[in-house]
C-alpha positions as CSV (number, residue, x, y, z in Angstrom):
1,X,24.9,6.8,2.1
2,X,24.4,8.6,5.4
3,X,22.2,7.0,8.0
4,X,20.6,7.8,11.3
5,X,20.2,4.6,13.4
6,X,17.9,5.2,16.4
7,X,17.8,3.5,19.8
8,X,21.4,2.4,19.7
9,X,21.0,0.8,23.2
10,X,18.7,-1.8,21.7
11,X,19.8,-5.5,21.2
12,X,19.8,-5.2,17.4
13,X,21.9,-2.0,17.2
14,X,25.4,-3.5,17.2
15,X,24.7,-5.9,14.4
16,X,22.8,-3.2,12.3
17,X,25.5,-0.6,12.7
18,X,28.4,-2.9,12.1
19,X,26.9,-4.3,8.9
20,X,26.2,-0.7,7.6
21,X,29.8,0.3,8.4
22,X,31.2,-2.7,6.6
23,X,29.3,-1.4,3.5
24,X,31.1,1.9,3.9
25,X,28.1,4.0,5.1
26,X,28.3,7.0,7.4
27,X,26.4,6.4,10.7
28,X,24.8,8.8,13.1
29,X,23.6,7.1,16.2
30,X,21.0,8.4,18.6
31,X,19.5,7.3,21.9
32,X,17.6,8.8,24.8
33,X,20.6,8.1,27.1
34,X,24.2,9.5,26.9
35,X,26.3,8.1,24.1
36,X,29.1,7.2,26.6
37,X,26.7,4.8,28.2
38,X,26.6,2.6,25.1
39,X,29.6,0.7,23.8
40,X,28.1,0.7,20.2
41,X,28.3,4.5,20.2
42,X,32.1,4.0,19.6
43,X,31.5,2.6,16.1
44,X,29.2,5.4,15.1
45,X,30.6,8.3,13.2
46,X,28.7,10.7,15.4
47,X,26.1,10.5,18.2
48,X,23.2,12.7,19.4
49,X,21.0,12.4,22.5
50,X,17.4,12.1,21.5
51,X,14.2,13.1,23.2
52,X,11.6,10.4,24.0
53,X,9.7,9.3,20.9
54,X,6.5,9.6,22.9
55,X,7.1,13.4,22.7
56,X,6.2,13.1,19.1
57,X,6.7,16.7,17.8
58,X,10.0,17.1,19.7
59,X,11.3,13.8,18.5
60,X,10.4,14.4,14.8
61,X,11.9,17.9,14.9
62,X,15.1,16.4,16.4
63,X,15.4,13.8,13.6
64,X,14.8,16.5,11.0
65,X,17.4,18.8,12.5
66,X,20.0,16.2,12.8
67,X,19.3,15.0,9.3
68,X,19.9,18.6,8.0
69,X,23.1,19.0,9.9
70,X,24.5,15.6,9.0
71,X,23.1,15.5,5.4
72,X,21.2,12.3,6.3
73,X,19.3,10.5,3.5
74,X,18.1,7.4,5.4
75,X,16.7,6.7,8.9
76,X,16.5,3.2,10.5
77,X,14.3,3.1,13.6
78,X,15.0,0.1,15.9
79,X,11.9,0.2,18.2
80,X,8.2,-0.2,17.6
81,X,7.3,3.1,19.1
82,X,9.7,5.0,16.8
83,X,8.3,3.1,13.8
84,X,4.8,4.2,14.9
85,X,5.9,7.9,15.2
86,X,7.8,8.0,11.9
87,X,4.9,6.4,10.1
88,X,2.5,9.1,11.4
89,X,4.9,11.9,10.2
90,X,6.0,10.2,7.0
91,X,5.1,13.1,4.7
92,X,7.5,15.4,6.5
93,X,10.5,13.1,5.9
94,X,9.4,12.5,2.3
95,X,9.3,16.3,1.8
96,X,12.9,16.5,3.2
97,X,14.1,13.8,0.8
98,X,14.8,11.3,3.7
99,X,14.1,7.7,3.2
100,X,12.3,6.0,6.2
101,X,13.4,2.4,6.4
102,X,9.9,1.2,7.7
103,X,7.1,-0.8,6.3
104,X,4.4,0.7,4.0
105,X,1.4,2.2,5.9
106,X,-1.0,-0.6,5.0
107,X,1.4,-3.2,6.3
108,X,2.0,-1.3,9.5
109,X,-1.8,-0.9,10.0
110,X,-2.0,-4.7,10.4
111,X,1.4,-5.5,11.9
112,X,1.1,-3.0,14.7
113,X,-2.6,-3.9,15.6
114,X,-2.8,-7.4,17.1
115,X,-6.6,-7.5,16.8
116,X,-6.5,-6.7,13.1
117,X,-3.7,-9.2,12.5
118,X,-5.6,-12.0,14.0
119,X,-8.9,-11.0,12.3
120,X,-7.1,-11.0,8.9
121,X,-6.1,-14.7,9.4
122,X,-8.8,-16.1,11.6
123,X,-10.3,-18.1,8.8
124,X,-7.2,-18.7,6.8
125,X,-6.4,-22.3,5.9
126,X,-2.6,-21.7,5.9
127,X,-2.0,-19.4,8.8
128,X,-3.2,-20.3,12.3
129,X,-3.9,-17.5,14.9
130,X,-5.2,-17.7,18.5
131,X,-8.9,-16.9,19.0
132,X,-9.0,-13.2,19.8
133,X,-11.6,-10.8,21.2
134,X,-11.7,-7.3,22.7
135,X,-11.6,-7.3,26.5
136,X,-15.0,-5.6,26.7
137,X,-16.5,-8.4,24.6
138,X,-15.1,-11.3,26.5
139,X,-18.3,-12.2,28.4
140,X,-20.3,-12.5,25.1
141,X,-17.7,-14.8,23.4
142,X,-17.9,-18.5,23.4
143,X,-14.9,-20.7,22.7
144,X,-12.5,-18.9,25.0
145,X,-11.5,-20.7,28.2
146,X,-9.0,-20.0,30.9
147,X,-6.0,-19.7,30.9
148,X,-6.0,-16.6,28.7
149,X,-3.5,-13.9,27.5
150,X,-4.4,-10.2,27.9
151,X,-2.3,-7.6,26.1
152,X,-2.6,-4.2,24.5
153,X,-3.8,-4.0,20.8
154,X,-0.6,-2.2,19.8
155,X,1.7,-3.5,22.6
156,X,5.4,-4.2,22.1
157,X,8.1,-6.3,23.8
158,X,5.5,-8.0,26.0
159,X,4.8,-4.8,27.8
160,X,1.5,-4.8,29.5
161,X,1.0,-8.5,28.9
162,X,-0.8,-10.6,31.5
163,X,-1.5,-14.3,31.9
164,X,-5.0,-14.7,33.2
165,X,-6.1,-17.8,35.0
166,X,-9.4,-16.8,36.7
167,X,-12.3,-14.5,36.1
168,X,-11.4,-12.4,39.1
169,X,-8.0,-11.7,37.5
170,X,-9.7,-10.8,34.3
171,X,-12.1,-8.4,36.0
172,X,-9.1,-6.5,37.4
173,X,-8.3,-5.3,33.8
174,X,-11.8,-4.0,33.2
175,X,-11.9,-0.5,31.7
176,X,-8.8,-1.0,29.5
177,X,-10.4,-0.4,26.2
178,X,-7.2,-1.0,24.2
179,X,-6.8,-4.6,25.5
180,X,-7.5,-7.9,23.7
181,X,-8.0,-11.3,25.1
182,X,-6.5,-14.4,23.5
183,X,-6.4,-18.1,24.1
184,X,-3.1,-19.1,25.6
185,X,-1.1,-21.3,23.3
186,X,1.3,-23.5,25.2
187,X,4.4,-24.5,23.2
188,X,7.8,-23.6,22.0
189,X,8.5,-20.1,20.6
190,X,9.8,-19.8,17.1
191,X,10.7,-16.5,15.5
192,X,11.5,-15.9,11.8
193,X,13.6,-13.1,10.3
194,X,12.0,-12.4,7.0
195,X,12.9,-10.0,4.2
196,X,11.0,-9.2,1.0
197,X,11.8,-6.7,-1.8
198,X,9.5,-4.7,-4.0
199,X,9.5,-7.4,-6.7
200,X,8.3,-10.0,-4.3
201,X,11.6,-11.9,-3.9
202,X,11.9,-13.1,-0.3
203,X,13.9,-15.1,2.1
204,X,13.4,-16.3,5.7
205,X,15.5,-17.7,8.5
206,X,13.6,-19.4,11.4
207,X,14.9,-20.1,14.8
208,X,13.7,-21.8,17.9
209,X,14.1,-19.7,21.0
210,X,15.8,-21.9,23.7
211,X,16.4,-19.1,26.2
212,X,14.8,-15.6,26.1
213,X,14.3,-12.6,28.3
214,X,11.0,-11.7,29.9
215,X,10.6,-9.1,27.2
216,X,10.8,-11.8,24.6
217,X,14.4,-11.4,23.3
218,X,16.1,-14.7,22.5
219,X,19.5,-15.1,24.1
220,X,20.1,-18.7,23.0
221,X,18.6,-20.0,19.8
222,X,18.6,-22.9,17.4
223,X,18.6,-21.8,13.8
224,X,16.5,-24.3,11.9
225,X,15.6,-25.2,8.4
226,X,11.8,-25.5,8.5
227,X,9.9,-25.4,5.2
228,X,6.5,-25.0,6.8
229,X,7.6,-21.8,8.7
230,X,9.4,-20.5,5.7
231,X,6.4,-21.0,3.4
232,X,4.1,-19.6,6.0
233,X,6.0,-16.3,6.4
234,X,6.3,-16.0,2.7
235,X,2.6,-16.3,2.4
236,X,2.1,-13.7,5.1
237,X,4.7,-11.4,3.7
238,X,3.0,-11.4,0.3
239,X,-0.4,-10.9,1.8
240,X,0.8,-7.8,3.8
241,X,3.1,-6.5,1.0
242,X,6.1,-6.5,3.3
243,X,9.0,-4.4,2.0
244,X,12.3,-4.9,3.9
245,X,13.0,-6.9,7.0
246,X,10.4,-7.9,9.7
247,X,10.3,-10.5,12.4
248,X,7.4,-12.9,12.9
249,X,6.8,-14.8,16.1
250,X,5.0,-18.2,16.4
251,X,4.2,-20.7,19.1
252,X,4.4,-24.3,18.1
253,X,1.6,-26.4,19.5
254,X,3.1,-29.9,19.5
255,X,-0.2,-31.5,20.6
256,X,-1.9,-30.4,17.4
257,X,1.3,-30.0,15.3
258,X,0.5,-26.4,14.4
259,X,2.4,-23.1,14.3
260,X,0.3,-20.2,15.7
261,X,1.2,-16.7,14.5
262,X,1.5,-14.5,17.6
263,X,3.0,-11.3,16.5
264,X,4.8,-9.4,13.7
265,X,7.6,-7.0,14.6
266,X,7.9,-4.5,11.7
267,X,11.6,-3.9,12.4
268,X,14.9,-5.7,12.9
269,X,14.4,-8.3,15.6
270,X,16.6,-8.3,18.8
271,X,18.2,-11.4,17.4
272,X,18.9,-10.3,13.8
273,X,22.6,-11.0,14.6
274,X,21.7,-14.6,14.9
275,X,20.6,-14.6,11.3
276,X,23.6,-12.7,10.1
277,X,25.9,-15.2,12.0
278,X,24.0,-18.1,10.3
279,X,25.1,-16.7,7.0
280,X,22.5,-14.3,5.7
281,X,23.0,-10.6,5.8
282,X,19.5,-9.3,6.7
283,X,20.7,-5.7,7.1
284,X,22.1,-5.3,3.6
285,X,19.1,-7.0,2.1
286,X,16.8,-4.6,4.1
287,X,18.6,-1.6,2.7
288,X,18.5,-2.8,-0.8
289,X,14.7,-3.0,-0.6
290,X,14.5,0.8,-0.1
291,X,16.9,1.4,-3.0
292,X,14.6,-0.4,-5.4
293,X,17.0,-3.3,-5.6
294,X,16.6,-7.1,-5.2
295,X,17.5,-8.7,-1.9
296,X,20.7,-10.7,-1.6
297,X,20.3,-14.2,-3.0
298,X,19.1,-16.9,-0.6
299,X,21.7,-19.0,1.1
300,X,22.0,-22.5,2.4
301,X,22.7,-22.5,6.0
302,X,23.4,-25.2,8.6
303,X,21.2,-25.8,11.7
304,X,23.1,-24.5,14.6
305,X,22.8,-23.2,18.2
306,X,23.9,-19.6,18.8
307,X,24.0,-17.7,22.0
308,X,24.3,-14.0,23.0
309,X,26.7,-13.3,25.8
310,X,27.6,-10.2,27.7
311,X,31.0,-8.8,28.5
312,X,32.3,-5.9,30.7
313,X,33.8,-2.9,28.9
314,X,35.1,0.4,30.3
315,X,33.5,3.3,28.6
316,X,34.8,6.1,30.7
317,X,37.5,6.7,33.3
318,X,38.3,9.7,35.4
319,X,41.2,11.8,34.3
320,X,43.6,13.0,37.0
């Protein structure tokens, strides 16, 4: 098959593209920056510089044009914003015969709206979520005490997230109608790479985030076997009718021995390579879901600590 993989400067790009190439697929990479700025562009079959996804019409036309030129039949977006835009213009790609490797609309409507996500599970006996209200309704809500978390309803990668310790700090956010307020759950962050096919077969690989960036990307993790987390994400995945690979984020409250669902990322996680290194090929299973096939069989993996490291690489030198 012939794929466009977007945002090849993102953490997940190298793993995704290498797995696709190993399966013999043709890969067109794109990014808002020059291809020669990204080492991963070297393993793509071709590269195109893309407009910003926030420029929706230009971005969609760009992908359609490249798809026509390169005979593309499958697009894999690697960022939330791109998922949002492609979901909005889904019919145009369907008409062009291009498969969008994204979640169904009903799933995205919940996964990309943190308020709806928490409302869906607020009274659930199996899934625990932090108490959540709209910013403008905070003063009328009982049961929420400082410290609090304030974040956009459809935020991504911790952008626009604030830790609030006083009412004065909270008042500084007044007027932001797209914000929610949540109780702050203190504890250890766990994320779970989860894949589910159209027949409901699924598999999950949880990991504890030992070191992570300010944007929430794990750099050193402990891959774990945790039946509670695996069963929880399977329950959530079936409730949302997930198709393909997503990543779910939890905070473990050791005081109450509970995992709190914080977020669902409807795309490959920044740490999908950790799951692949642990022994399960999330990328191939993801693609199989959009071919109407079953995911790869579950595997038995060992608990292990894996780290992401950075190396210097020359991408361009001046010619004499």
